[in-house]
C-alpha positions as CSV (number, residue, x, y, z in Angstrom):
1,M,85.7,-79.9,80.1
2,P,85.4,-78.1,76.8
3,Q,88.3,-78.0,74.9
4,L,90.6,-75.0,74.2
5,N,90.8,-73.8,70.4
6,T,94.6,-72.8,70.7
7,N,94.5,-72.3,66.2
8,T,95.5,-68.8,66.1
9,A,95.4,-68.9,62.3
10,R,92.5,-66.8,61.0
11,P,90.4,-67.9,58.4
12,T,90.6,-67.2,54.9
13,A,88.5,-63.9,53.9
14,Y,86.4,-63.5,50.2
15,V,84.6,-60.3,49.2
16,T,82.8,-60.0,45.9
17,L,82.8,-56.7,43.1
18,G,80.5,-56.9,40.4
19,P,80.9,-60.6,39.0
20,Q,84.3,-61.1,40.3
21,R,84.6,-62.9,43.8
22,Y,88.4,-62.2,45.5
23,R,90.4,-63.8,48.7
24,V,91.8,-61.5,50.5
25,T,95.7,-61.7,51.8
26,H,97.5,-59.2,54.3
27,I,101.1,-58.4,53.4
28,V,102.4,-56.8,56.6
29,D,105.6,-55.9,56.9
30,P,108.1,-53.3,59.1
31,A,109.5,-51.8,55.5
32,L,106.0,-50.6,55.0
33,T,105.5,-48.4,57.7
34,G,104.3,-45.1,56.6
35,V,102.5,-46.3,53.6
36,S,100.6,-44.0,51.3
37,D,100.3,-45.3,48.0
38,V,100.8,-48.1,45.7
39,A,101.3,-48.5,41.9
40,I,101.9,-51.2,39.4
41,L,105.4,-51.0,37.2
42,D,105.8,-54.1,34.6
43,D,106.4,-56.7,37.2
44,K,106.3,-55.4,40.4
45,V,104.2,-53.2,43.0
46,I,105.8,-50.4,43.8
47,V,105.1,-48.7,47.8
48,L,105.3,-45.1,48.4
49,R,106.3,-44.4,52.1
50,R,105.7,-41.3,54.0
51,Q,109.6,-41.7,55.3
52,S,112.7,-43.0,54.0
53,P,113.4,-45.0,51.9
54,E,110.4,-43.6,50.3
55,L,109.8,-46.4,47.6
56,V,110.0,-50.2,48.5
57,V,109.4,-52.7,45.9
58,L,107.2,-56.0,45.7
59,G,106.6,-58.8,43.5
60,L,103.5,-59.1,42.0
61,D,102.7,-62.1,44.7
62,G,103.4,-59.8,47.2
63,M,107.1,-61.0,48.2
64,L,109.2,-58.0,49.6
65,L,112.3,-57.9,47.1
66,D,115.9,-56.7,48.1
67,R,115.5,-53.1,46.9
68,S,114.2,-49.6,48.1
69,V,114.5,-46.1,47.0
70,A,115.3,-42.9,49.0
71,L,113.9,-39.8,47.3
72,P,116.4,-37.2,49.1
73,D,114.4,-34.2,48.9
74,F,110.9,-35.5,49.1
75,V,109.4,-34.2,52.5
76,C,106.0,-36.4,52.9
77,G,105.3,-38.2,50.1
78,H,101.4,-38.5,49.0
79,G,100.2,-40.1,46.0
80,M,101.7,-42.7,43.0
81,R,100.6,-43.7,39.6
82,N,101.5,-45.1,36.7
83,I,101.2,-42.8,33.9
84,G,102.1,-45.0,30.9
85,S,105.5,-45.5,29.3
86,G,107.4,-47.1,31.8
87,Q,106.6,-43.9,34.1
88,L,105.6,-42.9,37.6
89,A,104.4,-39.8,38.8
90,I,104.7,-39.1,42.4
91,T,103.5,-36.2,44.7
92,D,105.2,-35.0,47.1
93,M,101.9,-32.9,49.3
94,D,104.4,-31.2,51.3
95,G,107.4,-30.3,49.2
96,H,104.4,-28.8,46.9
97,K,105.9,-30.8,43.9
98,V,105.1,-34.2,41.4
99,I,108.4,-36.2,40.0
100,I,108.3,-38.4,36.9
101,V,110.4,-41.5,37.7
102,D,111.4,-44.0,35.3
103,A,111.6,-47.8,35.4
104,T,114.7,-47.6,37.6
105,L,113.0,-45.0,39.7
106,R,115.2,-42.1,38.7
107,E,114.1,-39.1,38.4
108,R,113.8,-38.0,35.0
109,A,111.5,-34.5,35.4
110,R,109.7,-32.5,37.9
111,M,106.7,-30.2,38.0
112,H,107.1,-27.7,41.2
113,C,107.1,-23.9,42.6
114,D,110.3,-23.3,43.8
115,D,109.5,-23.9,47.6
116,H,107.0,-20.9,47.4
117,P,103.2,-22.5,47.5
118,Q,100.6,-20.1,46.8
119,L,97.0,-19.8,46.9
120,G,95.2,-20.5,43.7
121,H,98.3,-21.3,41.9
122,P,100.7,-24.8,41.4
123,F,101.4,-25.9,43.8
124,N,99.5,-25.9,47.2
125,H,100.2,-29.4,49.4
126,P,98.9,-31.5,45.8
127,C,98.1,-34.9,46.3
128,D,97.9,-37.0,42.9
129,C,98.7,-36.6,39.2
130,V,97.6,-38.9,36.3
131,R,98.3,-38.2,32.4
132,G,95.9,-37.6,30.2
133,P,94.9,-39.6,26.9
134,D,96.4,-36.5,24.8
135,G,99.6,-36.3,27.2
136,R,98.6,-33.7,29.4
137,F,99.1,-34.0,32.9
138,Y,96.2,-33.4,35.7
139,I,97.4,-32.3,39.4
140,A,95.0,-33.0,42.3
141,D,96.0,-29.8,44.3
142,G,94.4,-30.6,47.1
143,Y,95.0,-29.6,50.9
144,G,96.4,-25.9,50.1
145,N,94.2,-25.7,47.1
146,S,90.9,-26.6,45.9
147,T,91.5,-26.9,42.0
148,V,93.2,-28.7,39.7
149,H,96.3,-27.9,37.8
150,I,96.3,-29.1,33.7
151,F,100.2,-29.3,32.2
152,S,101.2,-29.6,28.9
153,P,103.5,-33.1,27.8
154,E,106.6,-30.4,28.3
155,L,105.5,-29.5,32.2
156,R,104.1,-26.0,31.3
157,H,101.4,-25.3,33.7
158,L,98.2,-24.7,31.2
159,K,95.1,-24.0,32.8
160,T,94.0,-24.4,36.4
161,F,90.1,-24.9,37.2
162,G,88.2,-25.5,40.6
163,V,87.8,-23.2,43.6
164,P,86.9,-23.9,47.0
165,G,82.8,-24.9,47.6
166,T,79.9,-27.3,47.4
167,S,78.3,-26.3,43.8
168,A,78.8,-28.3,41.2
169,G,83.2,-27.9,39.8
170,A,83.9,-26.6,43.5
171,F,86.2,-29.0,45.5
172,S,86.7,-29.8,49.1
173,T,89.9,-31.5,49.3
174,P,90.4,-33.1,45.6
175,H,92.6,-36.0,47.0
176,S,93.0,-38.6,43.9
177,V,92.6,-38.0,40.0
178,L,91.9,-40.6,37.4
179,F,90.9,-41.0,33.7
180,D,88.1,-44.0,32.8
181,M,88.0,-45.5,29.8
182,Q,85.9,-43.1,28.0
183,G,88.4,-40.4,28.9
184,R,86.6,-38.7,31.6
185,L,88.5,-37.1,34.3
186,C,87.4,-38.7,37.5
187,V,88.2,-36.4,40.7
188,A,87.9,-37.8,44.4
189,D,86.2,-34.6,45.9
190,R,86.9,-36.1,49.4
191,E,85.6,-33.6,51.8
192,N,82.5,-33.3,49.9
193,D,81.9,-37.1,49.8
194,R,81.6,-37.8,46.3
195,V,84.0,-38.2,42.6
196,Q,83.4,-35.7,40.4
197,I,83.6,-36.3,36.7
198,F,84.8,-33.7,33.9
199,D,86.1,-33.6,30.4
200,A,89.7,-33.0,29.5
201,E,88.6,-29.2,29.3
202,G,87.8,-29.3,32.9
203,N,84.0,-29.2,32.1
204,W,81.8,-30.6,34.9
205,L,79.7,-33.4,33.3
206,T,78.3,-35.6,36.5
207,Q,79.2,-36.9,39.7
208,I,79.1,-39.9,42.2
209,N,77.3,-39.6,45.5
210,G,76.7,-41.9,48.2
211,L,80.3,-41.5,49.5
212,H,82.2,-41.1,52.8
213,K,85.5,-39.1,52.0
214,P,86.5,-40.8,49.1
215,M,90.3,-41.7,49.2
216,A,91.9,-43.6,46.0
217,L,90.8,-44.2,42.6
218,A,91.7,-47.0,40.2
219,L,90.0,-48.9,37.3
220,T,90.1,-52.7,36.6
221,P,91.0,-54.2,33.4
222,D,87.7,-54.4,32.3
223,G,86.9,-51.0,32.8
224,M,85.2,-51.0,36.5
225,L,86.1,-48.0,38.5
226,L,87.2,-48.5,42.2
227,V,87.2,-46.0,45.0
228,T,88.1,-46.3,48.7
229,D,86.7,-44.3,51.2
230,Q,87.0,-43.4,55.1
231,T,83.9,-45.8,55.9
232,P,86.4,-47.8,55.4
233,R,84.9,-49.4,52.2
234,L,85.8,-50.4,48.2
235,S,83.1,-49.5,46.3
236,A,82.9,-50.7,42.4
237,Y,81.2,-48.7,39.7
238,D,80.5,-49.6,35.9
239,A,81.1,-47.4,33.2
240,T,77.6,-45.6,33.7
241,G,78.2,-45.0,37.2
242,Q,76.0,-47.4,39.1
243,L,77.1,-49.2,42.3
244,I,77.8,-52.9,41.3
245,G,79.7,-53.7,44.5
246,R,81.1,-52.9,47.8
247,C,83.2,-54.6,50.4
248,R,85.2,-53.2,53.7
249,T,88.6,-52.4,53.5
250,F,90.8,-53.9,56.4
251,S,92.2,-50.7,57.9
252,T,91.2,-47.5,59.3
253,Y,92.2,-45.9,56.0
254,G,92.4,-47.5,52.3
255,H,94.7,-44.6,51.2
256,G,96.0,-45.8,47.9
257,L,94.9,-48.0,45.1
258,A,96.2,-50.3,42.3
259,V,95.0,-52.7,40.1
260,Q,97.6,-55.6,38.6
261,Q,97.1,-56.5,34.6
262,A,95.7,-59.8,35.7
263,G,92.8,-58.3,38.1
264,T,94.7,-58.5,41.9
265,I,93.6,-55.4,43.3
266,V,95.9,-53.9,45.8
267,I,95.1,-51.9,48.6
268,A,97.6,-49.2,50.6
269,D,96.2,-49.6,54.0
270,M,96.9,-47.0,57.0
271,N,96.5,-47.9,60.9
272,P,97.7,-50.6,60.8
273,D,100.5,-50.5,58.0
274,R,99.9,-52.7,55.5
275,L,98.7,-53.8,51.9
276,T,95.9,-56.0,51.0
277,F,95.8,-58.2,48.0
278,L,92.4,-58.9,46.7
279,I,92.8,-62.0,44.6
280,P,90.4,-63.0,41.5
281,T,89.2,-66.3,42.4
282,E,86.0,-67.7,40.4
283,S,83.5,-65.2,38.9
284,V,80.3,-65.2,40.5
285,R,77.1,-66.7,38.5
């Protein structure tokens, strides 16, 4: 009689992006229910959830720490990004605001519309925020608007670019924003299946095609651009926009993305809700 294999442990999975091979590890815990995004802050992994407490803290190894933080007036957290100087920018999609928190996860400033969202003006269901090399803030106002807003370092609105549409410079759900190592603004234009690339003033430069509803953007320490999409997959591009690697993500959506200084890629996976760690092993020859 054939013997039934009762070993329920799954073998370790590996993926490759560009020259690097990664070991895949999933972090599953009820504390990650409602996960939306993830960021690295010093020696911690910070998780943003769409329920209270909104912020959950883990170690770089993925171990949950005995710490969580509620954002009392958040309606629905969406995006979160390390903006330098020990700060995070956190976007409240349905509360129409962006808050800045310090390393203790306490709010220090905010950009908002006084609960009066408007078409074409800040804000109308924003998705993500990044600080540029010159200290200005760029907000992807992605669900109600199809724009990117630029704010001064003092949080004063300076200008807005982008309109609804499919032409170069137009958007349909700008979902994530990031500056690459060349100082160019990358915008995940989700419903147009592309990443558009602009200069710091919002002038269109080029775009990356061949994506299916791109969701999240991140950079590796060596400047590789990472993009999750709804295939679901993770794509890697070099500084010229050339595709150099691709792998599957392991839930329905890789909605958030961050990279540790040592190169570990952390994906905020939705449905099932969990974190996926891609841990560098040896380089591919």
